[in-house]
C-alpha positions as CSV (number, residue, x, y, z in Angstrom):
1,M,-0.9,-8.1,-53.8
2,A,-1.2,-10.5,-50.8
3,E,2.6,-10.7,-50.5
4,A,3.0,-6.9,-50.6
5,L,0.3,-6.4,-48.0
6,C,1.8,-9.0,-45.7
7,T,5.2,-7.4,-46.0
8,Y,3.7,-4.0,-45.3
9,I,2.0,-5.3,-42.2
10,E,5.0,-7.3,-41.0
11,N,7.0,-4.1,-41.1
12,D,4.6,-2.6,-38.5
13,R,3.3,0.0,-40.9
14,P,0.0,1.6,-40.1
15,F,-2.9,-0.6,-41.2
16,L,-6.6,-0.4,-40.5
17,G,-8.9,-3.3,-41.7
18,I,-12.6,-3.0,-41.6
19,C,-15.0,-6.1,-41.7
20,L,-13.5,-8.3,-44.3
21,G,-10.2,-6.4,-43.7
22,L,-10.1,-8.1,-40.3
23,Q,-11.1,-11.5,-41.6
24,L,-8.4,-11.6,-44.3
25,L,-5.7,-11.4,-41.6
26,F,-6.5,-14.9,-40.3
27,D,-5.2,-18.2,-41.5
28,S,-8.3,-19.2,-43.5
29,S,-12.0,-18.7,-44.0
30,E,-14.9,-21.1,-44.5
31,E,-16.7,-18.5,-46.6
32,N,-16.8,-19.7,-50.2
33,G,-14.2,-22.3,-49.3
34,P,-12.2,-23.1,-47.3
35,V,-9.9,-20.4,-48.6
36,N,-6.6,-19.2,-47.4
37,G,-6.3,-15.9,-45.6
38,L,-3.1,-13.9,-45.2
39,G,-2.0,-16.1,-42.3
40,L,-0.9,-13.2,-40.0
41,I,-3.3,-14.2,-37.2
42,P,-3.8,-17.8,-36.1
43,G,-7.4,-19.0,-36.6
44,V,-10.2,-19.8,-38.9
45,V,-13.0,-17.4,-39.8
46,G,-16.3,-19.5,-39.6
47,R,-20.0,-18.9,-40.1
48,F,-22.2,-18.0,-37.2
49,N,-24.2,-20.9,-35.8
50,S,-27.8,-20.2,-36.6
51,L,-28.9,-23.2,-34.5
52,N,-28.6,-21.2,-31.3
53,G,-31.6,-19.0,-32.3
54,F,-29.6,-16.0,-33.5
55,R,-30.3,-14.8,-37.0
56,V,-27.5,-15.0,-39.6
57,P,-26.3,-12.6,-40.8
58,H,-25.6,-10.7,-37.6
59,I,-27.0,-7.2,-38.4
60,G,-27.3,-4.6,-35.7
61,W,-25.9,-2.7,-32.8
62,N,-23.9,-4.4,-30.1
63,A,-21.6,-3.4,-27.2
64,L,-17.9,-4.3,-27.3
65,Q,-16.0,-6.0,-24.4
66,I,-12.7,-4.2,-24.7
67,A,-10.0,-6.7,-23.6
68,K,-6.9,-4.6,-23.4
69,D,-5.5,-1.2,-24.5
70,S,-7.0,-1.1,-27.9
71,E,-5.8,2.5,-28.7
72,I,-8.3,3.2,-31.5
73,L,-11.2,2.1,-29.3
74,D,-10.2,3.7,-26.0
75,D,-12.4,6.8,-26.6
76,I,-15.4,4.7,-27.7
77,G,-16.0,3.1,-24.3
78,D,-19.3,1.3,-23.9
79,R,-21.0,2.8,-26.9
80,H,-22.7,0.3,-29.3
81,V,-21.2,-0.3,-32.7
82,Y,-22.9,-1.6,-35.9
83,F,-22.2,-5.0,-37.3
84,V,-23.2,-6.6,-40.7
85,H,-21.6,-10.1,-41.1
86,S,-22.3,-13.8,-41.4
87,Y,-18.7,-15.0,-40.6
88,R,-16.6,-14.3,-37.5
89,A,-13.2,-15.1,-36.0
90,M,-13.2,-16.8,-32.6
91,P,-10.8,-15.9,-29.8
92,S,-8.4,-18.6,-28.8
93,N,-5.1,-19.1,-26.9
94,D,-3.3,-18.9,-30.3
95,N,-4.6,-15.4,-31.2
96,K,-5.3,-13.9,-27.8
97,E,-2.3,-11.5,-28.1
98,W,-4.0,-9.9,-31.1
99,V,-7.5,-9.5,-29.6
100,S,-8.4,-6.0,-28.4
101,S,-12.2,-6.5,-28.1
102,T,-14.8,-9.1,-28.4
103,C,-18.6,-9.1,-28.8
104,N,-21.2,-11.7,-28.0
105,Y,-23.7,-12.9,-30.6
106,G,-24.6,-16.4,-29.4
107,D,-20.9,-16.9,-28.7
108,D,-18.0,-14.5,-28.2
109,F,-16.3,-13.5,-31.4
110,I,-13.4,-11.2,-32.2
111,A,-14.6,-7.6,-32.7
112,S,-11.2,-6.0,-33.1
113,I,-7.5,-6.8,-33.1
114,R,-4.5,-4.7,-32.4
115,R,-0.8,-5.4,-32.5
116,G,1.7,-2.6,-32.9
117,N,0.4,-0.4,-35.7
118,V,-1.9,-3.1,-37.1
119,H,-5.6,-2.5,-36.2
120,A,-8.7,-4.1,-37.6
121,V,-12.4,-4.1,-36.6
122,Q,-15.2,-6.5,-37.5
123,F,-17.8,-3.8,-37.1
124,H,-18.5,-0.9,-39.4
125,P,-17.3,2.4,-37.9
126,E,-18.7,4.3,-40.9
127,K,-22.2,3.0,-40.0
128,S,-21.8,3.3,-36.2
129,G,-22.5,7.0,-36.0
130,G,-20.4,10.0,-36.8
131,K,-18.9,10.3,-33.4
132,I,-17.6,6.7,-33.3
133,F,-16.2,7.0,-36.8
134,V,-14.5,10.3,-36.1
135,L,-13.0,9.1,-32.8
136,L,-11.7,5.9,-34.3
137,M,-10.2,7.7,-37.4
138,L,-8.6,10.5,-35.4
139,V,-6.8,8.1,-33.1
140,F,-5.7,5.9,-36.0
141,L,-4.5,8.8,-38.2
142,Y,-2.8,10.7,-35.4
């Protein structure tokens, strides 16, 4: 299944990953591992550092810092979105061309990626309010 999904994505077919769907695109994850990801985006998905006083898992509403033309996030603007996760991907020079938004929870982490028809978000649009979910899905589907 991983090979079929990689081929689909590499052919620039429409793809929308949500939460774990974003994390799986990276080289590897420390969750239950280390385990290999699909290797489409350089980087390792690691656990949030709880030593900085922030609770893990990260549960709640946060604003996005939109880094570039994200397409599916353009109509969301500065609205807050809902996150539920203990692991995150960190922005780096190796993956910066993929990063369309970040969020800060102790440190900056990747909140969304976009490259061609490939989109993925760490937050949960379905839990972020009807308007955000509808805006995101309308742009993705049309």
